[in-house]
C-alpha positions, 0 to 999 in steps of 0.5 A: 499499499502507498503511504498517505501524504501527511498534511501536518508538519511537526514542530520540535521546540526545546522548552528549558526547565521553568519555561512555557510556550504558547501553542495556540489561542482562540477567542476564549483561551490559550494553550501553553506547554510548560517544562516543570522539572523535565516533564512537559505539562499542557494546560489551557488557560482562559482569559480573565474576565474584564472588570467593569 
């Protein structure tokens, strides 16, 4: 069987211990990856609500 052509391109970034990288954002939140002592944690963070 022929291999399917992938449309996704992997991105390799090194994140130093204690650093975070913004992966994506939308209208409600951002997705971040943080290196916590050698373990990568993904977290979605909501934008703060504005105070009127």
